[in-house]
N, C-alpha and C positions, 0 to 999 in steps of 0.2 A: 604569639598572642599573649597579651598581658592578662594576668589573673590578679584580681583584687583580693587581698587577705583580710577577712572580716574579724578574725579572732587574733588574740595575742599569741606570738610565737613562744612556746615553752621549751623547745629544744629542736635540734637539727642534727643531721648526719649526712655524710657524703655517701651516695650509693656506690656500691662496689660493682665492678664489671661482671663478676660471677652472678650477683643477684639480678642484674639487668638481663643477663643471658638466660637465667632460669625463668624469669617472668615472660620473656619473649618466646621461649620454648613452649611454656604452658599455653600461651595464647595461640601459637601456631598449631599445636596439637588439637586444641578445641575447635579451631577453624577447619582443620583437616577432617576431624570427625564429623562436623556438621555438613561439610561438602560431600562426604562419602555417602550420606543418606539421601542426597538430592539426586533424583533420577533425571538423566539427560537423554535427549533423543539420540539413538544410535541404531545401527543396522540389526543388532541382535535382539532388539526389543520386540517381544511377541505381540501380535495383533490381538486386542481384546475382542470378546464376543460381540460387543456393541460399541459403535462409534457414533458420535454426533457430527452433523455436517449440514451443508447447504447446497442447493441446486440453483444454477444460474441459466436463464434462457438466452440463447443467442439466435437472433433472427436477422439474416442477411439477405440482400437482394440477389445473392449468387445462387440461392436455392429456395424452392418453395417450402422445404422442410426445415424446421428449427433444430438447433443443436442444444443439448441440455448438459451442462457441465456440473458434475457433482463432486464436491471436495469434502472428504471426511476428516475429522480432527481427532487427535488423542489428547486427553487431559493428563498431564504429568504432575505428580506430587499433589494429588487432589486433597483438599482440606488443610493444606499447610501454607506457610508464607511464600513458598516457592512454586505454588500452583500456576501453571500456564498451559495454554492451549496451542497445539502445534499441528500443522497439516500432516496427514499420514498417507493418504491415497487420493487419487483422482480418477473419475470415470467420465467418459463423454459418449453420449448416446444420441442417435438420430435415425430417422427413417431413410435418410439419404445414404446409400451404401457406396457412393462414388469415392469417398475419402476413407473408407473403412480401414485399410491396411496401415496408412501412416498415422491415423488417429489412435489406433490400438498401440502402435509403437510409441507414439508420443506420450500416451497416458502411462505406459509402463516405465518409461525413462523418467518422467516427472515424479511418479510415485517412488521410484528408487532414490531420487534426489531428496524427496521429502524425508524418507526413512533414514537417510544418511545423517541427517541432523545438521546443526550449524546454521549459518545464514543462507536461507534459500530465496531471499528476496531478489537475488540477481536474475532469477528466472523470468521475472516480469519484463525487464529491459531486453533480455535475450529474445523473448518471444515477440515483443512489440517492435523489434528492429527487423523482423522478417517482412519482406515486400513481395507481393504477388506480381510476377512479370506481366500479367494481363491487366494490372491496375487494381487499385483499392476501391473503397466505397464510403459513403457517409452513413453513419448509423443515426438512429433517432436522437435528436438534440443537436445535430450539426457537427458531431465529432467525426473526424476522418480516420478510417481504419485502413492501413496499407495492405492488410491481408486477413484471411480468416484466422491464421495462427496468431496474429497480433491481437485479435479480439479475444481469443482464448487467454492470452496473457493479460488482457484487460480484466477479464473475469477473475483470474487468479489474484491480480492486484486488489480488486474490490474485496475479495475474501480475506486477504492478508491484512487489509486495513480494518476489517470487521473484528478479527481476533486479536488485533493490537500489534502485529509484527511490523506493520508499516504505519507510520504516523503521517497524517495529512498536515503539511506545513501551512498550506493555505495562504491567504492574503491577510495582512494586518489591518487594523481598523482604518488607517489612513488610506490604504489602497482600496479597501471596500468602498469608502466614502467617495474616492476619486472615480471609481468605476460607476457608481450609482449616479454621481453628478454628471459625468460624461454621457451616460446612457439617457438620462432625463433630458439633457440639453439636446441631444441628437433627435430624440423622439419628438420633442417640442418643435424643433426646426422642420421636421418632416411631417408634422401633424399626425403622428402615430402613437399618441399617448393614451389611447383608449384602453379600457379594462380588458377588451378582447385581445388586444395585441400585447398586453403586459405579460412579461415572462418569456417572450420569444425575441430572438435577435432579428434585427431589421432585414427584410428581404433584400437580396443583392449584396449582403456582407461577404467579405472575402475570408479565405482560410487563414487562421493564425498559425504561424510556423512554430510558436512556442507551446500553445496548449492544444493545437489541432482541432480548434473549434471555429466554425464559420461565423465569426463575430467581428471581423475587422472592417471598420468604416472610416471614411475620410472626415476628419474633424479639425477645423482651424488650419487646414492645409497640411495635416499630418495623419498618417494611417495609424489608427488606435484600435486596440482590441477591447471590446466591451465585456469580455469574459475574464481576462486576466490582467488587463490594464497595460499590456505590452504596447510600446509606442516606438515608431521609427525615429522619433525626435528625442528619445531618451526621457 
């Protein structure tokens, strides 16, 4: 990178290797000292008396009773530039006792992974890739859930996005404009552009293999998703 010199040069000297090494050593020690004061997530970290968290309700057609997923977080390095919120433990409660044993086991394993530290976002994909041999179901909004375990993974993903561990890439402005234009065109052609129908995907839409939302319709001879803009025609 070029640096423009504004003042006149009054003198110069060639830096010696010993001086450069000394400067680098001082910088490394300062960095090391700063890093040593930063608390990272690890197994030996004691649980505070009070934790903040959030509870997510899961209502499935598989049971008349809802599941309540509670995830508690710990705040590390509070009040500093290195402050961040990390999941510490998870609890799942329900009146339905049919799944009690494996739910208790699952919560203990996930909590152990949380306390281990590091990147725990892999849990989302691991849980969402579990399929029920009896078949999945559609949750409210038209999103397909292959199993109850997958929906628990969906709740964890929602929480990780809330605390900033997962970033929602989403669609760019051009993709959003395309989806809106396609949706408006389809609704106009089907005479479904009323205010009552606004915000719902057209009835009879198929399941999108990309975003798992029932929003794929036939437009201009091509199957197009009105939720994520995925198209069979590219």
